[in-house]
Structure formats: structure tokens, C-alpha cells
C-alpha positions as CSV (number, residue, x, y, z in Angstrom):
1,X,0.1,-0.1,0.1
2,X,1.2,3.5,-0.8
3,X,0.6,5.8,2.3
4,X,0.9,9.7,2.5
5,X,0.8,11.1,6.0
6,X,0.4,14.4,6.9
7,X,1.4,15.7,10.8
8,X,0.4,19.1,11.9
9,X,2.3,21.7,13.5
10,X,0.8,21.4,16.6
11,X,1.6,17.6,16.8
12,X,5.4,18.0,16.4
13,X,6.2,21.1,18.4
14,X,5.8,22.2,22.0
15,X,4.1,25.4,23.1
16,X,7.1,27.3,22.5
17,X,7.7,26.2,19.0
18,X,10.6,23.9,19.3
19,X,10.8,20.6,17.5
20,X,9.3,17.5,19.6
21,X,12.0,15.0,19.3
22,X,9.8,12.3,20.7
23,X,6.7,13.2,18.5
24,X,8.9,12.9,15.7
25,X,10.7,9.8,17.2
26,X,7.4,8.2,17.4
27,X,5.9,9.1,13.9
28,X,9.3,7.5,12.3
29,X,9.0,4.4,14.5
30,X,5.4,3.8,12.9
31,X,6.9,4.5,9.4
32,X,9.6,2.1,10.0
33,X,7.3,-0.4,11.1
34,X,5.0,0.2,7.9
35,X,8.3,0.2,5.8
36,X,8.9,-3.4,7.3
37,X,5.5,-4.6,6.1
38,X,6.3,-3.6,2.6
39,X,4.3,-0.3,2.5
40,X,5.7,2.9,0.7
41,X,5.2,6.2,3.0
42,X,5.4,9.6,2.0
43,X,5.4,12.2,4.7
44,X,4.1,15.8,4.7
45,X,5.3,17.5,7.6
46,X,4.5,21.2,8.9
47,X,6.4,22.9,11.7
48,X,9.1,24.9,9.6
49,X,7.4,28.4,10.7
50,X,7.1,27.4,14.4
51,X,10.5,26.1,14.6
52,X,11.7,29.2,12.9
53,X,10.1,31.4,15.4
54,X,12.0,29.8,18.0
55,X,15.4,29.6,16.1
56,X,15.5,33.4,15.4
57,X,14.3,34.2,18.9
58,X,10.7,36.3,18.0
59,X,8.4,36.2,21.0
60,X,5.4,34.8,19.1
61,X,4.4,33.7,15.4
62,X,4.5,36.9,13.2
63,X,1.6,37.5,10.7
64,X,3.2,39.5,8.0
65,X,4.1,37.2,5.1
66,X,7.7,38.3,4.3
67,X,8.6,37.5,7.9
68,X,6.5,33.9,7.9
69,X,8.5,33.1,4.9
70,X,11.9,34.2,6.3
71,X,11.8,32.4,9.2
72,X,10.4,29.2,7.6
73,X,14.0,28.7,5.9
74,X,15.6,29.0,9.1
75,X,13.1,26.5,11.0
76,X,12.9,24.1,7.6
77,X,16.6,22.9,8.2
78,X,16.0,22.2,12.0
79,X,12.8,20.2,10.9
80,X,14.8,17.9,8.5
81,X,17.7,17.4,10.8
82,X,15.2,16.1,13.4
83,X,13.6,13.7,10.8
84,X,17.2,12.6,9.6
85,X,18.2,11.7,13.1
86,X,14.8,9.5,14.0
87,X,14.9,7.5,10.6
88,X,18.4,7.1,10.6
89,X,17.8,5.1,13.6
90,X,15.7,2.6,11.4
91,X,18.3,2.4,8.6
92,X,16.0,4.9,6.5
93,X,16.7,7.9,4.5
94,X,14.7,10.9,4.5
95,X,14.5,12.9,1.5
96,X,13.6,16.6,1.8
97,X,11.0,17.7,-1.3
98,X,9.6,21.4,-1.1
99,X,6.9,21.9,-3.3
100,X,4.4,24.8,-4.2
101,X,1.0,25.3,-5.5
102,X,2.2,25.6,-9.4
103,X,3.8,22.0,-9.0
104,X,0.2,20.9,-9.2
105,X,-1.3,23.7,-12.0
106,X,1.5,23.4,-14.4
107,X,1.5,20.0,-16.4
108,X,5.3,20.1,-16.8
109,X,5.9,20.7,-13.2
110,X,3.5,18.1,-12.0
111,X,5.2,15.3,-13.9
112,X,8.5,16.3,-12.7
113,X,7.3,16.3,-9.2
114,X,5.5,13.2,-9.4
115,X,8.7,11.2,-11.0
116,X,10.7,12.5,-8.4
117,X,8.6,11.3,-5.3
118,X,7.9,7.9,-7.5
119,X,11.8,7.4,-7.9
120,X,12.6,8.2,-4.1
121,X,10.1,5.6,-2.8
122,X,11.7,3.0,-5.8
123,X,15.2,4.2,-4.1
124,X,13.6,3.2,-0.6
125,X,13.6,6.6,0.6
126,X,11.0,8.3,2.8
127,X,10.0,11.6,1.2
128,X,9.7,14.3,3.6
129,X,7.5,17.4,2.0
130,X,6.8,20.8,3.1
131,X,5.4,23.8,1.1
132,X,8.2,25.7,-0.4
133,X,7.0,28.8,2.3
134,X,10.1,30.7,1.8
135,X,9.5,31.5,-1.9
136,X,6.1,30.7,-2.4
137,X,4.1,33.3,-3.7
138,X,1.1,34.6,-1.2
139,X,-1.5,35.1,-3.4
140,X,-1.5,31.3,-4.5
141,X,0.3,29.4,-1.3
142,X,-1.9,26.6,0.5
143,X,-1.4,28.2,3.9
144,X,-1.5,24.7,5.5
145,X,-0.1,21.3,4.3
146,X,-3.6,19.2,4.5
147,X,-4.5,20.3,0.9
148,X,-1.1,19.8,-0.1
149,X,-0.9,16.3,1.3
150,X,-3.9,15.2,-0.6
151,X,-2.8,16.7,-4.0
152,X,0.5,14.7,-3.4
153,X,-1.6,11.8,-2.6
154,X,-3.4,12.3,-6.0
155,X,-0.3,12.5,-8.0
156,X,1.4,9.5,-6.5
157,X,-1.7,7.3,-6.8
158,X,-1.9,6.8,-3.1
159,X,-4.1,3.9,-1.6
160,X,-4.7,6.0,1.9
161,X,-4.0,9.5,3.3
162,X,-3.6,9.9,7.0
163,X,-4.1,13.4,8.5
164,X,-2.4,13.3,11.7
165,X,-3.6,16.1,14.4
166,X,-4.2,17.0,17.8
167,X,-7.6,15.6,17.9
168,X,-9.1,12.3,17.6
169,X,-11.0,12.9,14.8
170,X,-14.1,14.6,13.5
171,X,-16.7,15.2,16.2
172,X,-20.6,16.1,15.5
173,X,-19.7,18.9,17.6
174,X,-16.8,20.8,19.3
175,X,-15.9,18.3,22.0
176,X,-14.1,21.4,23.9
177,X,-17.7,22.7,24.6
178,X,-19.7,20.3,24.1
179,X,-19.5,17.2,26.4
180,X,-22.1,15.2,24.4
181,X,-20.1,15.7,21.2
182,X,-19.5,12.1,19.5
183,X,-16.5,11.0,17.5
184,X,-17.7,10.3,13.8
185,X,-16.2,7.0,12.9
186,X,-16.7,6.9,9.2
187,X,-18.0,9.5,6.5
188,X,-19.5,8.1,3.2
189,X,-18.5,9.5,-0.2
190,X,-21.6,11.5,-0.5
191,X,-22.0,12.7,3.3
192,X,-22.9,16.0,3.6
193,X,-20.4,16.3,6.3
194,X,-17.7,16.8,3.2
195,X,-19.2,20.0,2.3
196,X,-19.5,21.6,5.8
197,X,-17.7,24.7,7.0
198,X,-15.8,23.6,9.9
199,X,-14.1,25.5,12.6
200,X,-11.0,27.2,11.2
201,X,-9.1,27.5,14.4
202,X,-6.4,25.5,15.0
203,X,-3.6,25.6,17.8
204,X,-2.2,29.0,16.8
205,X,1.3,27.2,16.0
206,X,-0.2,26.2,12.5
207,X,-2.4,27.5,9.9
208,X,-4.6,24.7,9.3
209,X,-7.6,23.7,11.2
210,X,-10.4,21.1,10.9
211,X,-11.8,22.9,7.9
212,X,-8.3,22.4,6.0
213,X,-8.6,18.6,6.9
214,X,-12.2,18.2,5.6
215,X,-11.3,20.0,2.5
216,X,-8.1,17.6,2.2
217,X,-10.4,14.6,2.8
218,X,-12.5,15.8,-0.1
219,X,-9.7,16.3,-2.4
220,X,-8.8,12.8,-1.5
221,X,-12.4,11.3,-1.8
222,X,-12.6,12.8,-5.2
223,X,-9.4,11.1,-5.9
224,X,-10.6,7.7,-5.3
225,X,-8.5,7.6,-2.2
226,X,-9.5,6.6,1.2
227,X,-8.6,9.2,3.9
228,X,-8.1,9.1,8.0
229,X,-8.3,12.2,10.3
230,X,-6.8,11.0,13.6
231,X,-4.7,11.8,16.6
232,X,-0.9,11.8,16.3
233,X,-0.4,10.8,20.0
234,X,-2.6,7.6,19.6
235,X,-0.7,4.5,19.7
236,X,0.2,2.8,16.3
237,X,-1.9,5.3,14.6
238,X,-0.4,5.0,11.2
239,X,-0.1,1.2,11.6
240,X,-4.0,1.0,12.6
241,X,-5.2,3.7,10.1
242,X,-3.5,1.1,7.5
243,X,-4.5,-2.2,8.6
244,X,-7.7,-0.9,10.8
245,X,-6.8,-3.1,13.8
246,X,-8.9,-2.1,16.6
247,X,-7.2,0.1,19.3
248,X,-7.3,-0.4,23.2
249,X,-10.7,0.7,23.7
250,X,-12.3,-1.6,21.2
251,X,-13.0,0.6,18.6
252,X,-13.6,-0.6,15.2
253,X,-11.1,1.9,13.4
254,X,-8.8,4.8,14.6
255,X,-9.9,8.5,14.0
256,X,-12.4,9.3,11.4
257,X,-12.4,7.3,8.0
258,X,-13.5,9.0,4.7
259,X,-14.6,6.8,1.9
260,X,-13.1,7.1,-1.4
261,X,-15.5,8.4,-3.9
262,X,-16.5,6.6,-7.2
263,X,-16.2,9.9,-9.4
264,X,-12.6,10.9,-9.6
265,X,-10.9,14.1,-10.9
266,X,-7.3,15.0,-12.4
267,X,-5.1,16.8,-10.1
268,X,-5.4,20.1,-12.2
269,X,-9.3,20.0,-11.5
270,X,-8.7,19.0,-7.9
271,X,-6.7,22.3,-7.2
272,X,-8.9,24.5,-9.0
273,X,-12.2,22.9,-7.0
274,X,-10.7,22.6,-3.5
275,X,-7.3,24.1,-3.1
276,X,-7.0,27.3,-5.1
277,X,-8.1,30.8,-3.7
278,X,-11.4,32.2,-5.0
279,X,-10.9,36.0,-6.3
280,X,-14.4,36.5,-7.8
281,X,-17.6,35.4,-9.0
282,X,-19.4,35.2,-12.4
283,X,-23.0,35.2,-12.7
284,X,-24.5,33.2,-15.7
285,X,-27.8,32.6,-17.4
286,X,-29.8,29.7,-17.0
287,X,-28.6,28.3,-20.7
288,X,-25.2,28.8,-19.8
289,X,-25.4,26.5,-16.6
290,X,-27.0,24.1,-18.5
291,X,-24.1,23.8,-21.0
292,X,-21.5,23.6,-18.4
293,X,-23.4,21.0,-16.2
294,X,-25.0,18.9,-18.8
295,X,-22.8,19.2,-21.8
296,X,-19.3,19.9,-20.5
297,X,-19.0,23.1,-22.5
298,X,-16.7,25.9,-22.1
299,X,-18.2,29.0,-20.6
300,X,-18.4,31.7,-23.6
301,X,-19.0,35.4,-23.0
302,X,-22.5,35.0,-24.2
303,X,-23.7,33.1,-21.4
304,X,-22.0,35.7,-18.8
305,X,-24.6,37.9,-17.2
306,X,-22.2,39.4,-14.8
307,X,-18.4,39.6,-13.2
308,X,-18.1,40.3,-9.2
309,X,-14.6,41.1,-8.0
310,X,-11.3,41.8,-9.0
311,X,-9.4,39.4,-10.7
312,X,-6.9,38.3,-13.6
313,X,-6.5,35.6,-16.0
314,X,-5.2,32.4,-14.1
315,X,-7.4,33.3,-11.1
316,X,-10.0,31.0,-9.8
317,X,-13.7,32.3,-9.6
318,X,-17.2,30.7,-8.6
319,X,-19.5,30.4,-11.2
320,X,-23.6,30.9,-10.3
321,X,-26.5,30.3,-12.2
322,X,-30.0,32.5,-11.6
323,X,-30.4,31.0,-8.2
324,X,-27.5,32.5,-6.8
325,X,-25.7,29.1,-5.7
326,X,-22.4,28.4,-6.9
327,X,-22.5,25.4,-9.0
328,X,-18.8,25.4,-10.7
329,X,-15.7,27.1,-10.2
330,X,-13.0,27.8,-12.9
331,X,-9.8,29.3,-13.8
332,X,-10.6,32.3,-16.3
333,X,-8.9,33.0,-19.4
334,X,-9.3,36.9,-19.2
335,X,-9.4,39.6,-16.6
336,X,-12.5,40.7,-14.6
337,X,-12.4,44.1,-16.4
338,X,-12.6,42.8,-19.9
339,X,-15.3,40.1,-18.9
340,X,-17.4,43.0,-17.7
341,X,-17.2,44.4,-21.3
342,X,-17.7,41.6,-23.1
343,X,-20.5,40.0,-21.0
344,X,-23.5,38.7,-22.9
345,X,-21.6,39.3,-26.4
346,X,-21.6,36.5,-29.2
347,X,-18.5,35.0,-30.1
348,X,-18.4,36.6,-33.9
349,X,-18.9,40.1,-32.1
350,X,-15.7,39.6,-29.9
351,X,-12.9,41.8,-30.3
352,X,-9.9,40.0,-32.2
353,X,-7.7,40.2,-29.2
354,X,-10.2,38.9,-26.7
355,X,-10.3,35.3,-25.7
356,X,-13.5,33.3,-27.3
357,X,-13.7,31.3,-24.0
358,X,-14.2,33.0,-20.3
359,X,-13.4,29.4,-18.6
360,X,-12.2,26.6,-21.0
361,X,-13.7,23.4,-19.9
362,X,-10.3,22.0,-19.4
363,X,-10.2,24.6,-16.5
364,X,-13.6,24.1,-15.2
365,X,-14.9,22.0,-12.5
366,X,-18.9,21.2,-11.8
367,X,-19.1,21.3,-7.8
368,X,-20.1,18.1,-5.9
């Protein structure tokens, strides 16, 4: 089995932001156990920014992008050093890989990244992946590694995505505020839970939260990949996620398991649908909505009623019909200013320099 395991900042750093050696030792021990069983493991690890805060002596996590990117460079080396040492005790080699969003949008970059990761697995290495925070464009960066892990799982054809965090899984309510909250053991592919807006607040040391994990679970599901959200500190959590062996309390599985969906999407469309930042909205008429949903057509200027927001070619926008409900998402081929001037125009009336498609069908996803 090919497994992608993502661990969050709160699970591998202490309250000061220092790397928690025991937590990384535990994770790497479980990685080694799975490798001994013949499984292939990729680790996606947060923690560089938190480690950088401590390394440069800042009193708390900064909020400005320039400082965040700078301190991530200081923390990344310390993070990988900890993985190198922990995996070496098991005779394993860590291989640092830094990715950014363009690696999943640009076809050439996507293929390069996939070939590198697959070759590292063939060589017996443990890829340790993080977003390339130090140089990522702040307008396109993920802001968390949950979605990155899900896109990596898609690209390498993983069988399982495990999102390790500081909670036992997904609950029916916030267990910190509601003592009656129950752990959700399983979420089916079409369960409405995959569409809810969960609490976005994390530990304060990371940038994710349960909302980003649900997004990652949705990406995995629409990649045909089973995923699990579970507590990193739980005994043998990775091994149990892979095997489904009950824990000490007799539960049937660890954490919350999300089933794979029968319908799958390629990585580029997954990025557009679930991982990119939405910069605006296009309102279309009923005919255009039918053409996009029923006939898989491109969106033409004739079907556009109005554009909201300020965006440029290459940005992602929501597409809404007469009901006002977003039914699709796409990467636009023209700027918002241009769209506003050509909305409703037939193709033969368009200026020569203007693209005939507002959103090409290859850059458009009808939302589940």
C-alpha cells in the first residue's frame, strides 16, 4: 500500500515552537514499522515556521508574509534534521522535497514532481515534504499542508491519506465546548459532512484547522483515495489506519475514516475545485448553466451576465446561475475588467484580441 501521512505543527512542536523530538521519533518508528510490512510511505510535515519562530528568537508567530517566509527558511533545516536523525535509527533515509502550488497546475512541473517522488520511493527513501514557504507566492500558497498532502496523494496514486492532528478525529460538535459531542467514525463519499464549513481555528502554532482537513479529505475522496483524520499521539496510529486493527478501547477503527468517491478528478481540476483561492464570481444565465453542467462545454462570453470582484487571467472564480448558488468553479482566461465589457456578447462580435472562452472546459469543475 502507498500511504501519504501528514502531521501538523501542533503535533510535532511544543508550546514554544521547539521541535518535539519524541513526537517525531514516534512517527518515524511507525513509518519504519509500515516499511517493514512492505508499504511505501510519504510524510508531509508542517512545523518549519513554528521552529523558525524559536530559532530566530521571536516572541510569537508573526502575521506578515515576508517574516513568515523568512523564518520558515530558518526552521526548515531544523525540521528535516530531526527527521534525518529519527529515520536513520531505523536504517531509513529521509529525502526533503519542497513543493508549491504551481507544481500541481503546470503540467510539466506536475510530471517532474511526480517522477521525483515515485523514484524516491523506488530507491527506498522516505520523502519528507513541506510547502516551499520561503519562496511561495502569497496569493497562491496553500496556507496549510493538508491540501498539499491530498494533492500529493493524488499525484502518486496513493491508497491512503492519513491526516495526523491533535484531535481524535471529526466530532458531531466541538468536544471542548459540548460534552455530548460524539466522534464520527466513518464518512461516506456523498455524506454532507464533506461540504460543511468546520471550525477554522487550530492550535495557534499552525495555519490549518479542521476545515482544511475536511477539504483535504474531500480532495482525497474525489481522487478515489480513502483518508483518515486521527490523533498523532494515539498508539500505533499509522499502523492502525492502514490495517484497521481495533485500538485498546475496542473501537473498530482509528479516528474518522472518509470513503473514496466513485467519481475521480485529475490533479489540476482538484486544485481548481478545492485548493485554489477564489478571487471573484461570474454570474451566468440558465442556458450557460445547462451547457456547463449537462454538456461539459466551455463558458463563453454570451452566457455571462455579470462579473463580481477584481481578478486577472489565471485566477479562480466561482460560477453561479440564476439561483445565486455556486455550481461550478473555474480558472478564467480573461480579466474581470474585460469580462464586464464583453458579457453577453456573441463570439463573432468579440474584439480580435479577446479570448473566445471565459473559462475553458479543461479549467472548469462542476462542484459536487
